[in-house]
Biopython code that builds the backbone (N, CA, C, O; Angstrom):
import numpy as np
from Bio.PDB.StructureBuilder import StructureBuilder

atoms = [
    (1, "UNK", "N", (0.816, -1.206, 0.354)),
    (1, "UNK", "CA", (0.162, 0.288, 0.216)),
    (1, "UNK", "C", (1.083, 1.446, -0.047)),
    (1, "UNK", "O", (2.183, 1.747, 0.416)),
    (2, "UNK", "N", (0.216, 2.054, -1.018)),
    (2, "UNK", "CA", (1.461, 3.530, -0.616)),
    (2, "UNK", "C", (0.922, 4.287, 0.440)),
    (2, "UNK", "O", (-0.154, 4.095, 1.005)),
    (3, "UNK", "N", (2.062, 5.483, 0.743)),
    (3, "UNK", "CA", (1.825, 6.318, 1.876)),
    (3, "UNK", "C", (0.894, 7.143, 1.835)),
    (3, "UNK", "O", (0.355, 7.043, 0.733)),
    (4, "UNK", "N", (0.428, 7.888, 2.434)),
    (4, "UNK", "CA", (-0.938, 8.951, 2.556)),
    (4, "UNK", "C", (0.069, 10.176, 2.123)),
    (4, "UNK", "O", (1.124, 10.389, 2.721)),
    (5, "UNK", "N", (-0.481, 11.104, 0.789)),
    (5, "UNK", "CA", (-0.227, 12.439, 0.888)),
    (5, "UNK", "C", (-0.423, 13.308, 2.040)),
    (5, "UNK", "O", (-0.977, 12.959, 3.083)),
    (6, "UNK", "N", (0.077, 14.498, 1.787)),
    (6, "UNK", "CA", (-0.214, 15.430, 2.722)),
    (6, "UNK", "C", (-1.549, 16.207, 2.968)),
    (6, "UNK", "O", (-1.716, 16.861, 3.997)),
    (7, "UNK", "N", (-2.325, 16.127, 2.158)),
    (7, "UNK", "CA", (-3.868, 16.580, 1.942)),
    (7, "UNK", "C", (-4.747, 15.391, 2.448)),
    (7, "UNK", "O", (-4.522, 14.240, 2.074)),
    (8, "UNK", "N", (-5.727, 15.700, 3.285)),
    (8, "UNK", "CA", (-6.742, 14.771, 3.424)),
    (8, "UNK", "C", (-7.434, 14.418, 2.348)),
    (8, "UNK", "O", (-6.889, 14.577, 1.256)),
    (9, "UNK", "N", (-8.677, 13.905, 2.404)),
    (9, "UNK", "CA", (-9.337, 13.578, 1.355)),
    (9, "UNK", "C", (-10.404, 15.090, 1.072)),
    (9, "UNK", "O", (-10.762, 15.477, -0.041)),
    (10, "UNK", "N", (-10.742, 15.728, 2.359)),
    (10, "UNK", "CA", (-11.399, 16.635, 2.196)),
    (10, "UNK", "C", (-10.897, 17.830, 1.659)),
    (10, "UNK", "O", (-11.665, 18.664, 1.180)),
    (11, "UNK", "N", (-9.652, 17.997, 1.692)),
    (11, "UNK", "CA", (-8.726, 18.849, 1.379)),
    (11, "UNK", "C", (-8.646, 18.709, -0.004)),
    (11, "UNK", "O", (-8.838, 19.720, -0.680)),
    (12, "UNK", "N", (-8.430, 17.786, -0.487)),
    (12, "UNK", "CA", (-7.906, 17.062, -1.921)),
    (12, "UNK", "C", (-9.067, 17.538, -2.841)),
    (12, "UNK", "O", (-8.925, 18.078, -3.938)),
    (13, "UNK", "N", (-10.499, 17.185, -2.077)),
    (13, "UNK", "CA", (-11.345, 17.340, -2.905)),
    (13, "UNK", "C", (-12.108, 18.842, -3.123)),
    (13, "UNK", "O", (-12.954, 19.162, -3.959)),
    (14, "UNK", "N", (-11.460, 19.653, -2.015)),
    (14, "UNK", "CA", (-12.021, 21.057, -2.457)),
    (14, "UNK", "C", (-10.722, 21.694, -3.154)),
    (14, "UNK", "O", (-10.930, 22.611, -3.948)),
    (15, "UNK", "N", (-9.292, 21.254, -2.904)),
    (15, "UNK", "CA", (-8.352, 21.508, -4.027)),
    (15, "UNK", "C", (-8.670, 21.418, -5.405)),
    (15, "UNK", "O", (-8.045, 21.935, -6.331)),
    (16, "UNK", "N", (-9.894, 20.582, -5.479)),
    (16, "UNK", "CA", (-10.158, 20.256, -6.860)),
    (16, "UNK", "C", (-10.920, 21.027, -7.400)),
    (16, "UNK", "O", (-10.826, 21.707, -8.422)),
    (17, "UNK", "N", (-11.880, 20.859, -6.480)),
    (17, "UNK", "CA", (-12.956, 22.131, -6.846)),
    (17, "UNK", "C", (-12.636, 23.637, -6.787)),
    (17, "UNK", "O", (-13.436, 24.385, -7.348)),
    (18, "UNK", "N", (-11.753, 24.077, -6.283)),
    (18, "UNK", "CA", (-10.888, 25.144, -6.541)),
    (18, "UNK", "C", (-10.004, 25.408, -7.815)),
    (18, "UNK", "O", (-9.853, 26.402, -8.526)),
    (19, "UNK", "N", (-9.524, 24.251, -7.831)),
    (19, "UNK", "CA", (-8.853, 24.365, -9.487)),
    (19, "UNK", "C", (-9.946, 24.653, -10.490)),
    (19, "UNK", "O", (-9.929, 25.511, -11.373)),
    (20, "UNK", "N", (-10.867, 23.818, -10.211)),
    (20, "UNK", "CA", (-12.188, 24.059, -11.525)),
    (20, "UNK", "C", (-12.677, 25.181, -11.561)),
    (20, "UNK", "O", (-12.804, 25.728, -12.656)),
    (21, "UNK", "N", (-13.081, 25.821, -10.390)),
    (21, "UNK", "CA", (-13.415, 26.986, -10.404)),
    (21, "UNK", "C", (-12.469, 28.059, -10.805)),
    (21, "UNK", "O", (-12.883, 29.087, -11.341)),
    (22, "UNK", "N", (-11.282, 27.861, -10.575)),
    (22, "UNK", "CA", (-10.398, 29.060, -11.073)),
    (22, "UNK", "C", (-10.154, 29.303, -12.620)),
    (22, "UNK", "O", (-10.190, 30.319, -13.313)),
    (23, "UNK", "N", (-9.829, 27.655, -12.949)),
    (23, "UNK", "CA", (-9.859, 27.495, -14.214)),
    (23, "UNK", "C", (-10.812, 28.016, -15.303)),
    (23, "UNK", "O", (-10.540, 28.758, -16.248)),
    (24, "UNK", "N", (-11.953, 27.480, -14.973)),
    (24, "UNK", "CA", (-13.106, 27.732, -15.526)),
    (24, "UNK", "C", (-13.540, 29.444, -15.523)),
    (24, "UNK", "O", (-14.203, 29.910, -16.449)),
    (25, "UNK", "N", (-13.051, 30.322, -14.315)),
    (25, "UNK", "CA", (-13.409, 31.382, -14.429)),
    (25, "UNK", "C", (-12.543, 32.457, -15.022)),
    (25, "UNK", "O", (-12.819, 33.656, -15.045)),
    (26, "UNK", "N", (-11.410, 31.855, -15.521)),
    (26, "UNK", "CA", (-10.159, 32.783, -16.136)),
    (26, "UNK", "C", (-10.637, 33.036, -17.783)),
    (26, "UNK", "O", (-11.020, 34.072, -18.326)),
    (27, "UNK", "N", (-10.515, 32.135, -18.142)),
    (27, "UNK", "CA", (-11.583, 32.237, -19.896)),
    (27, "UNK", "C", (-12.810, 33.121, -19.968)),
    (27, "UNK", "O", (-13.092, 33.846, -20.923)),
    (28, "UNK", "N", (-13.556, 32.971, -18.776)),
    (28, "UNK", "CA", (-14.959, 33.845, -18.721)),
    (28, "UNK", "C", (-14.445, 35.346, -18.287)),
    (28, "UNK", "O", (-14.665, 36.359, -18.951)),
    (29, "UNK", "N", (-13.891, 35.309, -17.339)),
    (29, "UNK", "CA", (-13.372, 37.127, -16.952)),
    (29, "UNK", "C", (-12.097, 37.696, -18.184)),
    (29, "UNK", "O", (-11.585, 38.815, -18.177)),
    (30, "UNK", "N", (-11.875, 36.865, -18.923)),
    (30, "UNK", "CA", (-10.808, 37.264, -20.241)),
    (30, "UNK", "C", (-11.989, 37.561, -21.324)),
    (30, "UNK", "O", (-11.858, 38.361, -22.250)),
    (31, "UNK", "N", (-12.932, 36.944, -21.116)),
    (31, "UNK", "CA", (-13.710, 37.426, -22.559)),
    (31, "UNK", "C", (-14.616, 38.798, -21.639)),
    (31, "UNK", "O", (-14.837, 39.693, -22.455)),
    (32, "UNK", "N", (-15.059, 39.101, -20.504)),
    (32, "UNK", "CA", (-16.016, 39.951, -20.010)),
    (32, "UNK", "C", (-15.065, 41.135, -19.473)),
    (32, "UNK", "O", (-15.649, 42.205, -19.306)),
    (33, "UNK", "N", (-13.740, 41.106, -19.189)),
    (33, "UNK", "CA", (-13.163, 42.249, -18.628)),
    (33, "UNK", "C", (-11.836, 42.556, -19.527)),
    (33, "UNK", "O", (-11.131, 41.794, -20.189)),
    (34, "UNK", "N", (-11.760, 44.047, -19.287)),
    (34, "UNK", "CA", (-10.779, 44.478, -20.531)),
    (34, "UNK", "C", (-9.388, 44.479, -20.046)),
    (34, "UNK", "O", (-8.538, 44.414, -20.934)),
    (35, "UNK", "N", (-9.001, 44.534, -18.912)),
    (35, "UNK", "CA", (-7.912, 44.532, -18.214)),
    (35, "UNK", "C", (-7.225, 42.990, -18.113)),
    (35, "UNK", "O", (-7.813, 42.033, -18.617)),
    (36, "UNK", "N", (-6.130, 42.854, -17.525)),
    (36, "UNK", "CA", (-5.468, 41.586, -17.490)),
    (36, "UNK", "C", (-5.455, 40.800, -15.943)),
    (36, "UNK", "O", (-4.569, 40.091, -15.466)),
    (37, "UNK", "N", (-6.552, 41.134, -15.457)),
    (37, "UNK", "CA", (-6.697, 40.809, -14.149)),
    (37, "UNK", "C", (-7.008, 39.350, -13.884)),
    (37, "UNK", "O", (-6.778, 38.783, -12.815)),
    (38, "UNK", "N", (-7.666, 38.677, -15.184)),
    (38, "UNK", "CA", (-7.945, 37.533, -15.428)),
    (38, "UNK", "C", (-6.931, 36.610, -15.018)),
    (38, "UNK", "O", (-7.247, 35.508, -14.569)),
    (39, "UNK", "N", (-5.382, 37.075, -15.170)),
    (39, "UNK", "CA", (-4.219, 35.948, -14.983)),
    (39, "UNK", "C", (-4.003, 35.724, -13.612)),
    (39, "UNK", "O", (-3.277, 34.773, -13.325)),
    (40, "UNK", "N", (-4.512, 36.444, -12.649)),
    (40, "UNK", "CA", (-4.579, 36.214, -11.397)),
    (40, "UNK", "C", (-5.152, 34.591, -11.132)),
    (40, "UNK", "O", (-4.643, 33.720, -10.427)),
    (41, "UNK", "N", (-6.385, 34.535, -11.957)),
    (41, "UNK", "CA", (-7.248, 33.276, -12.045)),
    (41, "UNK", "C", (-6.384, 32.308, -12.388)),
    (41, "UNK", "O", (-6.458, 31.175, -11.913)),
    (42, "UNK", "N", (-5.383, 32.722, -13.347)),
    (42, "UNK", "CA", (-4.750, 31.342, -13.922)),
    (42, "UNK", "C", (-3.443, 30.863, -13.354)),
    (42, "UNK", "O", (-2.968, 29.740, -13.518)),
    (43, "UNK", "N", (-2.764, 32.146, -12.460)),
    (43, "UNK", "CA", (-1.961, 31.665, -11.344)),
    (43, "UNK", "C", (-2.464, 30.929, -10.014)),
    (43, "UNK", "O", (-1.799, 30.095, -9.399)),
    (44, "UNK", "N", (-3.650, 31.341, -9.693)),
    (44, "UNK", "CA", (-4.472, 30.604, -8.511)),
    (44, "UNK", "C", (-4.604, 29.319, -9.416)),
    (44, "UNK", "O", (-3.973, 28.425, -8.851)),
    (45, "UNK", "N", (-5.025, 28.973, -10.297)),
    (45, "UNK", "CA", (-5.449, 27.560, -10.856)),
    (45, "UNK", "C", (-3.952, 26.903, -10.736)),
    (45, "UNK", "O", (-3.944, 25.870, -10.067)),
    (46, "UNK", "N", (-2.742, 27.292, -11.238)),
    (46, "UNK", "CA", (-1.739, 26.739, -11.647)),
    (46, "UNK", "C", (-0.998, 26.203, -10.180)),
    (46, "UNK", "O", (-0.428, 25.121, -10.042)),
    (47, "UNK", "N", (-1.149, 27.136, -9.255)),
    (47, "UNK", "CA", (-0.675, 27.170, -7.620)),
    (47, "UNK", "C", (-1.521, 25.713, -7.187)),
    (47, "UNK", "O", (-0.935, 24.840, -6.546)),
    (48, "UNK", "N", (-2.796, 25.577, -7.564)),
    (48, "UNK", "CA", (-3.662, 24.782, -7.063)),
    (48, "UNK", "C", (-2.989, 23.214, -7.367)),
    (48, "UNK", "O", (-2.481, 22.364, -6.635)),
    (49, "UNK", "N", (-3.266, 23.304, -8.849)),
    (49, "UNK", "CA", (-2.795, 22.180, -9.460)),
    (49, "UNK", "C", (-1.507, 21.682, -9.177)),
    (49, "UNK", "O", (-1.343, 20.462, -9.162)),
    (50, "UNK", "N", (-0.313, 22.658, -8.890)),
    (50, "UNK", "CA", (1.139, 22.004, -8.261)),
    (50, "UNK", "C", (0.792, 21.410, -7.129)),
    (50, "UNK", "O", (1.229, 20.265, -7.016)),
    (51, "UNK", "N", (0.040, 21.882, -6.104)),
    (51, "UNK", "CA", (-0.286, 20.973, -4.747)),
    (51, "UNK", "C", (-0.912, 19.703, -4.728)),
    (51, "UNK", "O", (-0.855, 18.858, -3.835)),
    (52, "UNK", "N", (-1.845, 19.633, -6.393)),
    (52, "UNK", "CA", (-2.653, 18.127, -6.265)),
    (52, "UNK", "C", (-1.446, 17.475, -6.824)),
    (52, "UNK", "O", (-1.317, 16.306, -6.461)),
    (53, "UNK", "N", (-0.478, 17.961, -7.659)),
    (53, "UNK", "CA", (0.346, 16.730, -8.379)),
    (53, "UNK", "C", (1.293, 16.422, -7.384)),
    (53, "UNK", "O", (1.741, 15.298, -7.155)),
    (54, "UNK", "N", (1.661, 17.766, -6.636)),
    (54, "UNK", "CA", (2.544, 17.037, -5.414)),
    (54, "UNK", "C", (2.110, 16.217, -4.388)),
    (54, "UNK", "O", (2.901, 15.512, -3.762)),
    (55, "UNK", "N", (0.811, 16.249, -4.138)),
    (55, "UNK", "CA", (0.133, 15.289, -3.040)),
    (55, "UNK", "C", (0.120, 13.930, -3.832)),
    (55, "UNK", "O", (0.935, 13.051, -3.552)),
    (56, "UNK", "N", (-0.841, 13.769, -4.852)),
    (56, "UNK", "CA", (-0.708, 12.796, -5.622)),
    (56, "UNK", "C", (0.646, 11.892, -6.202)),
    (56, "UNK", "O", (0.467, 10.751, -6.627)),
    (57, "UNK", "N", (1.801, 12.421, -6.180)),
    (57, "UNK", "CA", (3.128, 12.135, -6.346)),
    (57, "UNK", "C", (3.435, 11.332, -5.037)),
    (57, "UNK", "O", (3.808, 10.159, -5.059)),
    (58, "UNK", "N", (3.211, 12.197, -3.687)),
    (58, "UNK", "CA", (3.342, 11.333, -2.647)),
    (58, "UNK", "C", (2.479, 10.587, -2.270)),
    (58, "UNK", "O", (2.759, 9.894, -1.292)),
    (59, "UNK", "N", (1.110, 10.442, -2.890)),
    (59, "UNK", "CA", (0.457, 9.027, -2.355)),
    (59, "UNK", "C", (0.745, 7.950, -3.162)),
    (59, "UNK", "O", (0.397, 6.819, -2.821)),
    (60, "UNK", "N", (1.478, 8.207, -4.434)),
    (60, "UNK", "CA", (1.917, 7.526, -5.305)),
    (60, "UNK", "C", (3.378, 6.426, -4.603)),
    (60, "UNK", "O", (3.502, 5.208, -4.728)),
    (61, "UNK", "N", (4.107, 7.196, -4.037)),
    (61, "UNK", "CA", (5.144, 6.693, -3.363)),
    (61, "UNK", "C", (5.082, 5.317, -2.667)),
    (61, "UNK", "O", (4.331, 5.102, -1.716)),
    (62, "UNK", "N", (5.803, 4.524, -3.125)),
    (62, "UNK", "CA", (5.761, 3.054, -2.228)),
    (62, "UNK", "C", (6.319, 3.459, -0.800)),
    (62, "UNK", "O", (7.329, 4.080, -0.471)),
    (63, "UNK", "N", (5.210, 2.833, -0.012)),
    (63, "UNK", "CA", (5.644, 3.130, 1.559)),
    (63, "UNK", "C", (6.901, 2.292, 2.321)),
    (63, "UNK", "O", (6.835, 1.076, 2.140)),
    (64, "UNK", "N", (7.810, 2.666, 2.980)),
    (64, "UNK", "CA", (9.235, 2.063, 3.067)),
    (64, "UNK", "C", (8.618, 1.056, 3.940)),
    (64, "UNK", "O", (7.489, 1.294, 4.370)),
    (65, "UNK", "N", (9.329, -0.258, 4.323)),
    (65, "UNK", "CA", (9.397, -1.103, 5.201)),
    (65, "UNK", "C", (9.150, -0.944, 6.257)),
    (65, "UNK", "O", (8.185, -1.538, 6.738)),
    (66, "UNK", "N", (10.085, 0.098, 7.182)),
    (66, "UNK", "CA", (9.918, 0.363, 8.333)),
    (66, "UNK", "C", (8.827, 1.416, 8.615)),
    (66, "UNK", "O", (8.815, 1.923, 9.737)),
    (67, "UNK", "N", (7.815, 1.832, 7.609)),
    (67, "UNK", "CA", (7.018, 2.676, 8.345)),
    (67, "UNK", "C", (7.312, 3.984, 8.183)),
    (67, "UNK", "O", (6.305, 4.693, 8.160)),
    (68, "UNK", "N", (8.481, 4.629, 8.048)),
    (68, "UNK", "CA", (9.171, 5.636, 8.050)),
    (68, "UNK", "C", (8.982, 6.688, 6.699)),
    (68, "UNK", "O", (9.441, 6.135, 5.700)),
    (69, "UNK", "N", (8.623, 7.575, 6.505)),
    (69, "UNK", "CA", (8.419, 8.163, 5.046)),
    (69, "UNK", "C", (9.776, 8.556, 4.961)),
    (69, "UNK", "O", (10.196, 9.112, 3.946)),
]
sb = StructureBuilder()
sb.init_structure("model")
sb.init_model(0)
sb.init_chain("A")
sb.init_seg("    ")
for serial, (resi, resn, name, xyz) in enumerate(atoms, 1):
    if name == "N":
        sb.init_residue(resn, " ", resi, " ")
    sb.init_atom(name, np.array(xyz, "f"), 0.0, 1.0, " ", f" {name:<3s}", serial, name[0])
structure = sb.get_structure()
């Protein structure tokens, strides 16, 4: 069995929701707003995606035999 990640299941679910909201909000804001403030949503989505990928990577890491990560 693999080791657990640093996010709980609830935090992981909320991270996915946050990623999807930011990812869908960015193109909508780019179409409706004339300035470049939609770039902030892109940056937030990328940061959240990085956390999700890091957690997924840690979850897939095999557990050590002595139980120490």
